[in-house]
FIKOLTI-819921 format. One line per field, with one value per residue: residue number from 1; x, y, z of N, C-alpha, C, O in turn. Coordinates in pm, whole numbers. Layout:
N
nr <- (NUM, ...)
neast <- (X, ...)
nnorth <- (Y, ...)
nup <- (Z, ...)
caeast <- (X, ...)
canorth <- (Y, ...)
caup <- (Z, ...)
ceast <- (X, ...)
cnorth <- (Y, ...)
cup <- (Z, ...)
oeast <- (X, ...)
onorth <- (Y, ...)
oup <- (Z, ...)
***
This chain:
109
nr <- (1, 2, 3, 4, 5, 6, 7, 8, 9, 10, 11, 12, 13, 14, 15, 16, 17, 18, 19, 20, 21, 22, 23, 24, 25, 26, 27, 28, 29, 30, 31, 32, 33, 34, 35, 36, 37, 38, 39, 40, 41, 42, 43, 44, 45, 46, 47, 48, 49, 50, 51, 52, 53, 54, 55, 56, 57, 58, 59, 60, 61, 62, 63, 64, 65, 66, 67, 68, 69, 70, 71, 72, 73, 74, 75, 76, 77, 78, 79, 80, 81, 82, 83, 84, 85, 86, 87, 88, 89, 90, 91, 92, 93, 94, 95, 96, 97, 98, 99, 100, 101, 102, 103, 104, 105, 106, 107, 108, 109)
neast <- (-205, -372, -354, -146, 52, -1, 58, -292, -275, -322, -401, -300, -92, 103, 333, 525, 488, 526, 710, 875, 1019, 1211, 1239, 1144, 745, 471, 171, -170, -404, -754, -1105, -1397, -1604, -1533, -1530, -1334, -1077, -1171, -1141, -828, -743, -672, -441, -230, -280, -77, 143, 238, 312, 564, 724, 814, 984, 1138, 998, 750, 332, 156, -191, -446, -766, -950, -1203, -1190, -938, -903, -657, -419, -461, -634, -318, -159, -300, -479, -753, -848, -1007, -859, -545, -253, 59, 429, 670, 1001, 1242, 1058, 991, 821, 851, 709, 347, 83, -275, -580, -673, -490, -237, -65, 180, 270, 246, 461, 693, 706, 808, 1027, 1183, 1211, 1396)
nnorth <- (-502, -225, -173, -439, -500, -416, -551, -796, -830, -1039, -1140, -1360, -1433, -1191, -1104, -1241, -1126, -851, -775, -944, -854, -818, -529, -202, -171, -18, -28, -34, -28, -59, -15, -119, -36, 242, 538, 813, 547, 460, 625, 719, 497, 479, 582, 478, 215, 360, 379, 161, 110, 270, 212, -42, -275, -121, -16, -276, -238, -303, -390, -391, -534, -401, -537, -795, -900, -865, -861, -822, -499, -496, -484, -270, -109, 88, 301, 402, 502, 556, 424, 472, 228, 253, -7, -82, -344, -464, -280, -32, 286, 456, 657, 741, 878, 941, 1037, 1156, 1309, 1232, 1327, 1352, 1097, 980, 1136, 1006, 778, 774, 822, 561, 466)
nup <- (-1949, -1720, -1368, -1293, -1154, -930, -661, -436, -157, 151, 453, 555, 345, 433, 533, 473, 173, 214, 430, 457, 178, -51, -138, -56, 13, -52, 80, 93, 237, 179, 107, -89, -29, 62, -64, -106, -128, -363, -541, -480, -600, -908, -917, -707, -902, -1119, -1017, -977, -1169, -1223, -1016, -1093, -1013, -847, -625, -444, -478, -300, -191, 50, 132, 423, 483, 427, 528, 842, 1036, 990, 894, 1187, 1369, 1286, 1386, 1213, 1174, 978, 650, 267, 436, 348, 384, 418, 427, 512, 499, 681, 833, 958, 713, 703, 665, 517, 596, 397, 69, -145, -263, -620, -599, -335, -218, -395, -329, -32, -147, -265, -30, 76, -107)
caeast <- (-335, -351, -305, -123, 197, 11, 25, -320, -215, -434, -307, -188, 60, 138, 448, 608, 513, 539, 754, 975, 1003, 1350, 1243, 1036, 648, 366, 45, -280, -519, -841, -1269, -1489, -1750, -1491, -1511, -1177, -1015, -1179, -1070, -697, -703, -525, -268, -205, -186, 41, 284, 320, 376, 647, 825, 811, 1104, 1194, 877, 643, 284, 65, -362, -515, -869, -972, -1277, -1164, -842, -861, -542, -301, -456, -571, -214, -90, -423, -548, -913, -918, -860, -703, -431, -65, 188, 563, 772, 1121, 1318, 963, 1000, 782, 878, 625, 242, -31, -435, -614, -650, -360, -191, 49, 325, 289, 322, 613, 800, 671, 843, 1116, 1241, 1299, 1482)
canorth <- (-460, -155, -309, -628, -464, -401, -688, -791, -886, -1160, -1111, -1490, -1379, -1079, -1111, -1295, -1015, -712, -746, -989, -835, -767, -408, -153, -222, 60, -126, 64, -48, 13, -109, -182, 70, 393, 642, 850, 469, 492, 797, 668, 369, 494, 678, 382, 133, 468, 390, 67, 84, 379, 197, -125, -353, -73, -73, -284, -211, -412, -320, -518, -503, -446, -630, -895, -920, -752, -876, -699, -318, -426, -495, -181, 35, 117, 360, 495, 417, 520, 447, 340, 217, 226, -57, -135, -386, -535, -154, 116, 432, 668, 594, 836, 848, 1000, 985, 1207, 1316, 1112, 1421, 1358, 962, 958, 1206, 894, 665, 827, 823, 472, 458)
caup <- (-1858, -1587, -1210, -1326, -1139, -764, -511, -316, 34, 246, 622, 544, 276, 444, 663, 337, 54, 245, 536, 365, 28, -79, -167, -53, -53, -39, 86, 42, 280, 151, 121, -193, -32, 47, -190, -52, -184, -519, -561, -466, -677, -961, -893, -649, -1031, -1192, -904, -943, -1283, -1262, -995, -1075, -1008, -738, -512, -462, -442, -263, -139, 142, 118, 487, 555, 388, 588, 960, 1115, 933, 973, 1331, 1429, 1282, 1403, 1125, 1189, 889, 511, 281, 512, 290, 487, 356, 473, 424, 580, 799, 950, 899, 729, 632, 730, 504, 619, 346, -46, -145, -394, -683, -521, -186, -250, -501, -237, 3, -159, -289, 110, 112, -237)
ceast <- (-330, -419, -274, 12, 104, -49, -134, -251, -345, -313, -259, -51, 110, 287, 555, 618, 510, 659, 922, 1104, 1193, 1366, 1136, 890, 557, 274, -36, -429, -668, -981, -1315, -1579, -1707, -1388, -1372, -1059, -1064, -1064, -910, -641, -618, -441, -191, -134, -64, 183, 357, 351, 500, 753, 855, 1003, 1183, 1123, 776, 520, 197, -123, -394, -628, -905, -1052, -1268, -1041, -762, -800, -499, -321, -517, -481, -119, -200, -433, -723, -987, -866, -916, -594, -359, 29, 297, 634, 906, 1203, 1176, 972, 944, 798, 834, 460, 163, -175, -495, -635, -584, -305, -143, 186, 378, 328, 452, 743, 784, 785, 978, 1218, 1290, 1354, 1647)
cnorth <- (-342, -280, -446, -581, -440, -564, -686, -893, -913, -1080, -1244, -1503, -1226, -1020, -1172, -1172, -900, -700, -840, -962, -731, -592, -327, -222, -116, 11, -2, 2, 39, -63, -43, 16, 250, 460, 742, 728, 435, 543, 776, 540, 423, 539, 555, 291, 251, 432, 309, 22, 203, 318, 67, -212, -289, -91, -202, -278, -281, -328, -455, -494, -569, -533, -765, -959, -836, -779, -776, -576, -365, -455, -358, -38, 133, 178, 375, 483, 528, 539, 395, 407, 219, 105, -81, -220, -486, -411, -49, 226, 553, 596, 754, 808, 951, 981, 1188, 1187, 1288, 1216, 1341, 1155, 959, 1067, 1102, 748, 685, 834, 710, 408, 457)
cup <- (-1712, -1453, -1216, -1241, -998, -728, -488, -262, 23, 346, 593, 437, 347, 489, 525, 228, 124, 329, 523, 222, 61, -92, -67, -45, -3, -30, 134, 95, 261, 161, -11, -176, 6, -39, -198, -154, -346, -621, -607, -553, -765, -999, -846, -818, -1133, -1089, -912, -1067, -1296, -1095, -980, -1107, -856, -592, -563, -405, -424, -182, -82, 139, 315, 561, 534, 492, 745, 1036, 1062, 976, 1109, 1433, 1357, 1304, 1333, 1122, 1078, 698, 413, 367, 342, 400, 416, 448, 398, 546, 728, 889, 860, 898, 770, 681, 627, 543, 542, 181, -83, -253, -445, -567, -410, -191, -354, -333, -61, 51, -213, -131, 100, -15, -192)
oeast <- (-283, -481, -335, 104, 193, -141, -169, -195, -438, -211, -137, 54, 164, 331, 664, 727, 469, 726, 1034, 1209, 1249, 1471, 1050, 890, 562, 240, 7, -532, -696, -980, -1278, -1598, -1780, -1269, -1308, -976, -987, -977, -866, -525, -499, -374, -99, -17, 23, 300, 477, 408, 525, 852, 914, 1093, 1252, 1162, 736, 525, 142, -134, -383, -627, -898, -1018, -1325, -1060, -652, -842, -531, -250, -472, -512, 1, -193, -407, -810, -1108, -758, -1010, -545, -401, 60, 266, 652, 925, 1224, 1207, 963, 979, 785, 865, 461, 191, -204, -481, -597, -629, -310, -55, 258, 486, 440, 543, 846, 861, 821, 1050, 1338, 1413, 1353, 1734)
onorth <- (-383, -386, -542, -652, -456, -642, -571, -996, -870, -1011, -1244, -1566, -1153, -906, -1118, -1124, -818, -600, -811, -1014, -648, -531, -391, -335, -116, -27, 98, -13, 151, -170, 70, 115, 348, 456, 740, 775, 389, 524, 800, 500, 429, 536, 514, 288, 203, 466, 310, -86, 222, 386, 33, -200, -354, -148, -224, -302, -336, -216, -571, -371, -685, -594, -848, -1074, -783, -743, -659, -523, -290, -458, -357, 78, 249, 106, 370, 467, 596, 651, 317, 511, 171, 142, -96, -176, -548, -427, 2, 299, 661, 484, 866, 691, 1063, 866, 1297, 1089, 1262, 1166, 1284, 1109, 887, 1034, 1140, 678, 586, 854, 708, 285, 450)
oup <- (-1606, -1445, -1171, -1280, -915, -754, -513, -298, -45, 333, 612, 452, 264, 473, 506, 197, 42, 300, 563, 187, 133, -66, -7, -94, 120, -142, 192, 29, 303, 221, -42, -247, -5, -70, -303, -232, -430, -705, -719, -565, -735, -1102, -917, -854, -1206, -1107, -888, -1085, -1415, -1067, -878, -1190, -777, -490, -677, -284, -520, -132, -124, 146, 355, 663, 606, 531, 766, 1146, 1081, 1062, 1196, 1552, 1387, 1264, 1366, 1073, 1057, 641, 454, 381, 257, 457, 307, 564, 277, 659, 830, 1011, 754, 997, 821, 731, 670, 518, 591, 159, -48, -327, -364, -480, -395, -165, -313, -273, 27, 146, -199, -148, 110, -19, -279)
***
């Protein structure tokens, strides 16, 4: 089933799941009411399939988990942040194309 490879992150497990991961982690900060977030959703799931084992793909609902987006000064969604070894490698705000996201991910590999 599609989406099985996407990790749903919460404030409580963000550090362990994203910052302390042994592979790069792309986090999609989104909300259910956000149109562009819904538009980019299928692309996020495709990336999770294609980069399985090389990059962890996570989604964080900003309405249910306000602490982490606040920590990273996220003011617009969707915002995608690529972490490696607990550091931000790259960040994109807005619904962007798959090509742009693949290029972003490849920087971390």
